C-alpha positions as CSV (number, residue, x, y, z in Angstrom):
1,X,10.6,13.7,28.5
2,X,11.3,16.6,30.9
3,X,13.3,14.5,33.1
4,X,15.8,13.9,29.9
5,X,16.4,17.8,30.2
6,X,18.7,17.2,33.0
7,X,21.3,16.9,30.3
8,X,21.1,20.6,29.9
9,X,23.5,22.2,32.1
10,X,22.0,25.7,33.1
11,X,18.4,25.8,35.0
12,X,17.3,28.5,32.7
13,X,18.1,26.2,29.6
14,X,16.0,23.3,31.4
15,X,13.2,25.7,32.0
16,X,13.2,26.8,28.4
17,X,13.2,23.2,27.3
18,X,10.4,22.3,29.6
19,X,8.2,25.5,28.4
20,X,8.9,24.6,24.7
21,X,8.0,20.9,25.3
22,X,4.7,21.8,26.8
23,X,4.0,24.4,24.1
24,X,4.7,22.2,21.3
25,X,4.4,18.6,22.2
26,X,0.8,18.1,21.1
27,X,1.3,20.0,17.8
28,X,4.2,17.9,16.9
29,X,2.4,14.9,17.7
30,X,-0.6,15.7,15.5
31,X,1.9,16.4,12.6
32,X,3.8,13.1,13.1
33,X,0.5,11.4,13.3
34,X,-0.7,13.0,10.1
35,X,2.4,11.6,8.4
36,X,2.8,8.3,10.0
37,X,-0.7,7.4,11.4
38,X,-1.6,7.6,15.1
39,X,0.4,5.3,17.4
40,X,3.9,4.5,18.6
41,X,5.5,5.5,15.3
42,X,4.2,9.2,15.8
43,X,5.3,9.2,19.5
44,X,8.7,7.9,18.6
45,X,9.1,10.8,16.0
46,X,8.3,13.2,18.4
47,X,10.5,11.7,21.2
48,X,13.3,11.7,18.7
49,X,12.7,15.2,17.8
50,X,13.4,16.2,21.4
51,X,16.3,14.2,21.7
52,X,17.9,15.8,18.6
53,X,16.7,19.2,20.2
54,X,18.7,18.4,23.5
55,X,21.9,17.2,21.6
56,X,21.7,20.3,19.5
57,X,20.9,22.8,21.9
58,X,24.4,24.5,22.1
59,X,24.0,25.7,18.6
60,X,20.3,26.5,19.0
61,X,20.5,28.6,22.4
62,X,20.5,31.9,20.9
63,X,17.5,31.4,18.7
64,X,14.2,32.9,19.6
65,X,11.4,30.5,21.0
66,X,9.5,30.9,17.7
67,X,12.5,29.9,15.6
68,X,12.9,26.9,17.9
69,X,9.3,26.0,17.5
70,X,9.8,26.1,13.7
71,X,13.0,24.2,14.1
72,X,11.3,21.3,15.9
73,X,8.4,21.3,13.5
74,X,10.9,20.8,10.6
75,X,12.8,18.2,12.5
76,X,9.7,16.1,13.4
77,X,8.6,16.2,10.0
78,X,11.8,15.1,8.5
79,X,12.1,12.3,11.4
80,X,8.5,11.0,10.1
81,X,9.6,11.2,6.6
82,X,12.8,9.4,7.5
83,X,10.6,6.6,9.0
84,X,8.6,6.3,6.0
85,X,11.8,6.2,3.7
86,X,13.3,3.5,5.8
87,X,9.9,1.4,5.6
88,X,10.0,1.9,1.8
89,X,6.6,3.6,1.8
90,X,7.5,7.2,0.6
91,X,7.2,8.1,-3.0
92,X,10.3,9.5,-4.7
93,X,10.8,13.0,-3.3
94,X,12.5,14.4,-6.4
95,X,10.1,13.1,-9.0
96,X,9.3,15.6,-11.7
97,X,6.5,13.4,-13.4
98,X,4.0,13.5,-10.8
99,X,1.5,10.5,-10.8
100,X,-0.9,11.0,-7.7
101,X,-2.6,7.8,-6.6
102,X,-4.2,7.6,-3.2
103,X,-5.6,4.1,-2.6
104,X,-9.5,4.1,-2.1
105,X,-9.5,2.9,1.2
106,X,-7.7,5.8,2.7
107,X,-9.9,8.5,4.2
108,X,-10.3,12.0,2.5
109,X,-7.7,13.5,4.7
110,X,-5.2,10.6,4.4
111,X,-5.7,11.1,0.7
112,X,-4.8,14.5,0.7
113,X,-1.8,14.0,2.7
114,X,-0.7,11.3,0.2
115,X,-1.3,13.4,-2.6
116,X,0.6,16.5,-1.2
117,X,3.6,14.0,-0.4
118,X,3.7,12.8,-3.9
119,X,4.1,16.4,-5.3
120,X,7.3,17.8,-6.6
121,X,9.5,19.0,-3.8
122,X,9.2,22.8,-4.5
123,X,5.4,22.6,-4.0
124,X,5.3,19.6,-1.4
125,X,7.4,21.3,1.3
126,X,5.4,24.7,1.0
127,X,2.1,22.9,1.0
128,X,3.0,20.8,4.0
129,X,4.1,23.6,6.0
130,X,1.0,25.8,5.0
131,X,-1.8,23.2,5.2
132,X,-0.5,20.4,7.5
133,X,1.6,22.1,10.0
134,X,-0.5,25.3,9.6
135,X,2.5,27.8,9.4
136,X,2.0,31.4,8.4
137,X,3.6,32.6,5.0
138,X,6.2,34.5,6.7
139,X,7.3,31.5,8.8
140,X,7.5,29.3,5.6
141,X,9.3,32.0,3.7
142,X,12.0,32.4,6.7
143,X,12.4,28.5,7.0
144,X,12.8,28.0,3.3
145,X,14.8,31.0,2.5
146,X,12.0,32.4,0.0
147,X,10.2,35.7,-0.1
148,X,6.6,35.8,1.1
149,X,5.7,36.5,-2.4
150,X,7.4,33.2,-3.7
151,X,5.7,31.3,-0.9
152,X,2.4,32.8,-2.0
153,X,3.1,31.7,-5.7
154,X,4.1,28.3,-4.8
155,X,1.1,27.9,-2.4
156,X,-1.2,28.9,-5.3
157,X,0.4,26.9,-7.9
158,X,0.8,23.8,-5.6
159,X,-2.8,24.5,-4.7
160,X,-3.9,24.3,-8.4
161,X,-1.9,21.2,-8.9
162,X,-3.6,19.6,-5.9
163,X,-7.0,20.6,-6.9
164,X,-6.5,19.2,-10.4
165,X,-5.3,15.9,-8.8
166,X,-8.2,15.7,-6.4
167,X,-10.4,16.2,-9.5
168,X,-8.8,13.5,-11.2
169,X,-9.0,11.2,-8.2
170,X,-12.9,11.8,-8.1
171,X,-12.8,13.8,-4.8
172,X,-14.2,17.2,-6.0
173,X,-16.7,16.0,-8.8
174,X,-16.6,19.2,-10.4
175,X,-17.2,21.4,-7.3
176,X,-15.5,24.6,-7.1
177,X,-12.5,25.1,-4.7
178,X,-11.9,28.7,-4.1
């Protein structure tokens, strides 16, 4: 991928791209693999993300490295979700009547990801960024245009919905989740 950075005109832009690539590639791949499963689909999502980064670099140049890392994370997530949509595997994103159902043959983590993806959009995005991408509350607030208090509230409510769903699915067996 760093060889593709030659499309960037200035040396400092190529150096910045290479640095960001090395800093984020593994984390972006983990996120894509969580959504798509390990293998070439996750690798393609990361590759496509960096291609989009280079194609849009002119408009992104003035952002801080932290903002660019958040941008890359959102793009890899959206690219992975687009892949799932194309394959017809993703549940309706805007469904308000939420019916969680994870196939019994999935591992616990995959079941958790499936439950989060099936949640209403307001909670799904916040929980994905908080627990799957491991973003801070401040980063989530900045990305979604919310206050940190609103993010905390959505994390709390979404987590409660998730715990209730996990109990219904038999994962918690009455154990406490604090």
